[in-house]
C-alpha positions in Angstrom: 202.0 157.3 117.9 202.6 154.0 119.8 202.6 154.4 123.6 205.6 153.3 125.6 205.2 151.3 128.8 207.6 150.9 131.7 208.5 147.4 133.0 206.0 147.6 135.8 203.2 149.0 133.5 203.8 146.1 131.0 203.7 143.6 133.9 200.5 145.0 135.3 198.9 145.0 131.8 199.9 141.3 131.2 199.0 140.3 134.8 202.4 138.9 135.5 205.4 139.6 137.7 207.9 142.2 136.5 210.6 139.5 136.6 208.6 137.5 134.1 208.4 140.4 131.7 212.2 141.0 132.2 212.8 137.3 131.4 210.6 137.5 128.3 212.5 140.5 127.1 215.9 138.8 127.7 214.8 135.8 125.7 213.4 137.9 122.9 209.8 136.9 123.5 208.8 140.6 124.1 210.6 143.4 122.2 211.9 146.2 124.3 214.2 149.2 124.2 216.2 150.9 126.9 216.2 154.5 127.9 219.5 156.5 128.3 219.2 155.6 131.9 219.1 151.9 131.2 215.4 151.4 131.9 213.3 149.1 129.8 210.5 150.4 127.7 207.9 148.4 125.8 205.6 149.4 123.0 201.9 149.0 124.0 201.3 147.2 120.6 204.0 144.6 121.4 202.6 144.0 124.8 199.1 143.6 123.4 200.4 141.1 120.8 202.1 139.1 123.6 198.9 139.2 125.6 196.9 137.6 122.7 199.6 135.1 121.5 200.8 133.9 124.9 199.9 130.3 124.1 200.3 130.1 120.4 203.4 128.0 120.8 201.1 124.9 121.3 201.3 122.5 118.3 198.0 121.2 116.8 198.6 117.9 118.6 199.1 119.8 121.9 196.0 121.9 121.2 194.0 118.6 120.9 195.4 117.3 124.2 194.7 120.6 125.8 191.1 120.5 124.8 190.8 117.0 126.2 192.5 117.9 129.4 190.4 121.0 129.8 187.2 118.9 129.5 188.5 116.4 132.0 189.5 119.2 134.4 186.0 120.6 134.4 184.7 117.1 135.3 187.3 116.8 138.1 186.4 120.2 139.6 182.6 119.7 139.2 182.8 116.5 141.1 184.8 117.9 143.9 183.3 119.5 147.0 184.6 123.0 146.5 182.2 124.4 149.1 184.0 122.4 151.8 187.2 124.4 151.0 187.7 127.3 153.4 189.5 129.4 150.8 186.7 128.9 148.3 184.0 130.0 150.8 185.9 133.3 151.2 185.4 134.2 147.5 182.5 135.9 145.7 181.3 134.8 142.3 183.7 137.1 140.4 186.7 135.8 142.4 185.6 132.2 141.8 185.4 132.8 138.1 188.9 134.4 138.1 190.3 131.3 139.8 188.7 129.1 137.1 190.5 131.2 134.5 193.7 130.6 136.4 192.9 126.9 136.3 192.7 127.2 132.5 196.0 129.0 132.4 197.5 126.2 134.4 196.3 123.6 131.9 197.8 125.7 129.0 201.1 126.1 130.8 201.4 122.5 131.7 200.5 121.3 128.3 203.0 123.7 126.8 205.7 122.4 129.2 204.9 118.8 128.2 204.9 119.3 124.5 207.5 121.9 123.6 211.3 122.3 124.1 210.7 124.4 127.2 211.9 127.8 125.9 210.2 130.5 128.0 208.3 128.1 130.2 210.2 128.9 133.4 208.9 132.5 132.9 205.4 131.1 132.3 205.5 129.1 135.5 206.6 132.2 137.4 203.9 134.2 135.8 201.3 131.7 137.0 202.7 131.7 140.5 202.4 135.5 140.5 198.9 135.3 139.1 197.7 132.9 141.9 199.4 135.0 144.5 197.9 138.3 143.2 194.4 136.8 143.1 194.8 135.3 146.5 195.9 138.7 147.9 192.9 140.5 146.3 190.3 138.2 147.9 192.0 138.2 151.3 193.5 134.7 151.3 196.6 134.0 153.5 199.6 132.5 151.8 198.7 129.1 153.1 195.1 129.4 151.8 196.4 130.6 148.4 198.8 127.6 148.3 195.8 125.3 149.1 193.8 126.9 146.3 196.6 126.3 143.8 197.1 122.7 145.0 193.4 122.0 144.5 193.5 123.1 140.9 196.9 121.5 140.3 195.6 118.1 141.5 192.6 118.4 139.3 194.7 119.4 136.2 197.3 116.7 136.8 194.6 114.0 137.2 193.1 115.2 134.0 196.4 115.0 132.2 197.1 111.5 133.5 193.6 110.4 132.3 194.4 111.8 128.9 197.6 109.8 128.7 195.8 106.7 129.9 193.1 107.1 127.3 195.9 107.4 124.7 197.2 104.0 125.8 200.7 105.3 126.6 202.7 102.4 127.9 206.3 103.6 127.8 207.8 103.9 131.3 210.1 106.6 130.1 207.2 108.7 128.8 205.4 108.4 132.1 208.6 109.2 134.0 209.2 112.3 131.9 205.5 113.3 132.3 205.6 113.2 136.1 209.0 114.9 136.3 207.9 117.8 134.0 204.5 118.2 135.8 206.2 118.3 139.2 209.0 120.7 138.2 206.5 123.1 136.6 204.1 123.1 139.5 206.9 123.3 142.1 208.2 126.5 140.5 204.6 128.0 140.5 204.2 127.3 144.2 207.6 128.7 145.1 206.9 131.9 143.1 203.5 132.1 144.8 205.0 132.0 148.3 207.9 134.3 147.3 205.4 136.9 146.1 203.4 136.7 149.3 206.6 137.2 151.3 207.7 140.1 149.1 204.3 141.8 149.6 204.4 141.3 153.4 207.9 143.0 153.5 206.8 145.8 151.2 209.1 144.8 148.4 206.3 144.5 145.8 
């Protein structure tokens, strides 16, 4: 028999904020049912499917761009002096690897935002903000340090995306304007969620 998970259990399993899971359920991205008391319940099998298909909305073209950007991002990060960053020196090897995974999620989220109609991507941005905040909390980063860590990866990813567009010889001013607007709106929502999450934790509301 399939196990039922509460909202908080599903959020913990997926590594996202409960509000993200609630938004996914509201938009039909994650099936749910309500108890007689009005509480949401999620089948574990549905949560596992969501976990494994989180980025399957990417088109083949977007997947190709994603691979190119991911390669460029690795170059950007390898060329940067991470050891000079105070927040980076606080981390052990495992935490550093987790932040690299968050960087990959950021690439996927941004590419999805740039190449799809945007459905569900606000929830994706909030999910990433919660992810960066949670990881920062676990390794003892302050909210400012966690924000610096996100900004470091954001800059690397954005530079890699700009390089990919330049290599594709994109010349339309409108395309470049849309690109910058979408990247900024997506990353702004991530940083706002990151700071909101830290504040909620500090006030015991999380």
